[in-house]
C-alpha positions in Angstrom: 105.3 118.8 89.6 108.1 116.6 89.7 110.7 117.0 87.6 110.9 114.2 85.4 111.2 113.0 82.1 107.8 110.8 83.6 106.1 113.6 84.5 106.7 116.2 82.2 105.6 114.2 78.7 102.4 113.4 80.9 102.1 117.0 81.7 102.3 117.3 77.9 99.3 114.6 77.4 97.1 115.6 79.9 97.4 119.1 79.1 94.4 121.1 81.5 93.7 118.5 83.4 97.3 117.9 85.7 96.3 121.6 86.7 93.0 121.2 87.7 93.5 117.9 89.7 96.8 116.8 91.1 97.1 113.9 92.6 97.8 112.5 96.0 96.9 108.9 96.4 98.0 106.0 99.0 99.7 103.3 97.0 99.9 99.5 98.8 101.9 96.9 96.8 101.9 93.6 98.0 104.6 91.0 97.0 103.3 87.8 94.9 104.6 84.6 94.2 103.6 84.4 90.7 101.7 85.5 87.8 99.3 83.2 87.9 98.4 84.3 91.9 98.9 88.0 91.0 95.9 87.7 88.1 94.0 85.9 90.8 94.7 88.6 93.6 93.8 91.6 91.4 90.5 89.7 90.1 89.4 89.1 93.5 90.4 92.7 94.7 87.7 94.8 92.1 84.9 94.2 94.7 87.0 95.8 97.2 88.0 98.5 96.0 84.7 101.0 97.1 85.4 99.9 100.5 88.9 101.4 100.8 88.4 104.0 98.7 85.9 105.1 101.7 88.3 103.9 104.3 90.7 106.7 102.8 88.5 108.9 101.4 90.6 112.3 102.5 89.9 114.9 100.0 86.2 116.8 101.0 87.3 120.1 100.0 88.3 121.5 96.7 89.6 125.2 96.1 88.6 125.7 99.7 84.9 124.6 98.8 83.3 121.6 100.2 82.7 119.3 97.1 79.7 117.5 98.6 82.0 114.3 98.6 84.2 112.7 100.8 86.8 112.1 98.1 86.9 115.4 95.5 89.9 113.3 94.4 88.0 110.6 93.3 86.0 111.8 91.0 88.4 114.5 89.3 91.1 111.4 88.9 88.3 109.5 86.6 89.0 112.3 84.7 92.0 110.8 83.5 93.0 108.3 81.0 93.0 104.3 81.6 92.2 105.1 85.1 89.4 103.0 86.5 89.0 99.7 88.2 89.9 96.9 85.2 87.5 94.0 84.4 88.9 90.6 85.6 91.2 89.0 83.3 91.3 84.8 82.2 94.8 85.1 82.2 98.3 86.5 82.8 98.7 86.3 78.8 95.1 87.7 79.0 96.2 90.9 81.1 99.3 91.5 78.8 97.7 91.4 75.7 94.8 94.5 77.3 98.0 96.3 78.1 99.5 95.5 75.0 96.5 97.6 73.6 96.6 99.9 75.6 100.5 100.5 75.5 100.0 100.6 71.8 96.8 103.2 71.0 98.3 105.5 73.9 101.9 105.3 72.3 102.6 104.8 75.5 106.2 103.9 77.1 105.4 100.7 79.0 102.7 99.1 80.9 103.4 101.7 84.3 101.4 104.4 82.2 98.1 102.2 82.5 96.9 103.6 85.7 94.3 101.3 86.9 93.4 101.4 90.4 94.9 98.0 90.8 97.2 96.3 88.8 99.9 93.9 88.2 103.3 95.5 88.5 105.5 92.7 87.3 108.6 94.9 87.6 108.4 94.6 91.6 106.6 91.4 91.1 103.4 92.9 93.3 100.0 93.5 93.2 99.1 97.6 93.3 96.2 99.0 94.9 96.1 102.3 93.8 92.6 103.3 94.7 93.2 105.3 97.7 93.5 109.4 98.7 96.9 110.4 100.4 96.3 109.9 104.4 98.0 112.8 106.8 97.6 110.5 109.5 100.2 107.5 109.7 98.2 105.6 111.8 95.6 105.2 108.6 98.4 104.7 106.5 99.1 101.6 108.2 95.6 100.3 108.9 94.7 100.6 105.3 98.0 98.7 104.3 97.4 96.2 107.1 93.8 95.7 105.6 95.0 95.5 102.1 97.9 92.9 102.8 95.3 90.8 104.3 92.4 91.0 101.8 95.6 90.1 99.4 96.8 86.7 101.3 92.9 86.1 102.0 92.5 86.2 97.7 95.6 84.8 96.7 94.3 81.4 99.3 90.8 81.3 98.2 88.7 80.3 95.2 87.0 83.3 94.1 83.3 83.0 93.1 81.8 85.1 90.6 83.0 88.2 89.3 81.0 91.0 90.4 79.9 93.3 86.9 82.4 96.2 86.1 79.4 98.4 85.8 78.1 97.5 89.4 81.2 97.5 91.1 81.9 101.6 89.0 78.4 102.4 90.2 79.4 101.2 94.3 83.0 103.5 93.8 81.2 106.2 92.6 78.7 106.0 96.1 82.0 105.2 98.4 83.8 108.3 96.7 80.8 110.5 97.6 79.6 109.4 100.9 83.1 107.7 102.5 82.1 105.5 105.2 78.2 106.1 105.8 78.1 105.0 101.9 75.9 101.6 100.7 78.0 99.3 98.3 78.1 96.2 96.5 78.8 92.9 97.8 78.6 90.2 94.9 74.3 91.0 94.3 73.6 92.5 97.3 74.2 96.1 99.0 75.7 96.3 101.9 76.9 99.0 104.4 80.5 100.3 104.3 80.7 99.6 108.1 79.3 95.6 107.3 81.9 95.3 104.4 84.6 96.7 106.2 83.8 93.9 109.5 84.0 91.5 106.3 87.1 92.3 105.6 88.7 92.3 108.2 87.2 89.5 109.5 89.0 87.6 106.2 92.1 89.6 106.7 92.6 89.3 110.9 94.2 85.8 110.4 96.5 86.9 108.0 97.5 89.8 110.0 98.3 87.9 113.0 100.5 86.2 111.0 102.2 89.1 109.2 102.9 91.1 112.5 100.2 93.8 111.5 97.4 92.8 113.7 97.8 96.1 116.1 97.6 98.6 113.0 94.5 96.5 111.0 92.8 97.6 114.2 92.5 101.8 112.9 90.1 100.4 110.7 87.8 99.8 113.7 88.7 103.6 114.7 88.1 104.5 111.6 84.6 103.4 111.3 84.0 104.7 114.9 85.7 108.7 114.3 85.2 108.7 111.1 87.4 109.2 108.0 90.1 111.7 107.2 87.1 113.7 105.4 84.7 113.5 108.5 87.7 115.0 110.4 88.0 117.8 107.9 84.9 118.8 107.5 84.4 118.9 111.8 87.5 121.2 111.5 85.8 123.3 109.4 82.9 123.3 111.0 84.6 124.7 114.0 87.3 126.9 112.5 87.1 127.5 108.8 89.7 126.3 106.8 92.6 127.7 109.2 91.9 125.2 111.7 91.6 122.4 109.4 94.5 122.9 107.8 96.2 122.7 111.5 94.4 119.9 111.8 96.1 118.2 108.7 99.4 119.5 110.0 99.2 118.1 113.0 98.3 114.5 111.8 101.1 114.5 109.5 103.4 115.9 112.7 102.1 112.3 114.5 100.6 114.6 117.2 97.7 113.6 116.4 96.5 109.9 117.3 
């Protein structure tokens, strides 16, 4: 655990949860021009969170045993308080009202202790997407971040349709964490494969990625769909040579030798 007041406080609050499930997540911040846009983008990201979870799933093993999930971290993390995909907000004032209630009820120092999978971050002037597993490959980090950035710009500039029901988004998220890139997830009222959703997400993000200079990294999403995500690579390595080869592969990815 990081030796800082913030984390020492939460260790006391979360007790055995902290020892059971250390958190290791990829967070992507995208700058917003104003609070209204931040709420629009935050609302718009809700149905895309399962796709991001599926692409980034990188924690199939728990205590050396295959959990059966592409992201065991996602399942364990959801046992924490204030970790979910939030319901849509009517306005920034509505968001502030909800957060104020949580801060009061939880006796929290401030809004940064509300750990939603996507949230406005007023101190930074961003929308923060927090749902993804950490990546052992920097190429995967760049690709997923490019997709988040491109989708954020698309959502900021588009008119949003009806919001997907929270229960549907949560079920979709569970399936993404379980099945990774092989999952079937919600696209509004219909169900699509992760590959279909990813193709749509890349299509929407691509013109913005081109404008922002991240079109190259965005191609990594297609590689993940073609060759598998981190969970797939870990399982392949484990089948070939057990935990030793799996760990060697992670170390190799992290040193930039892989890919």
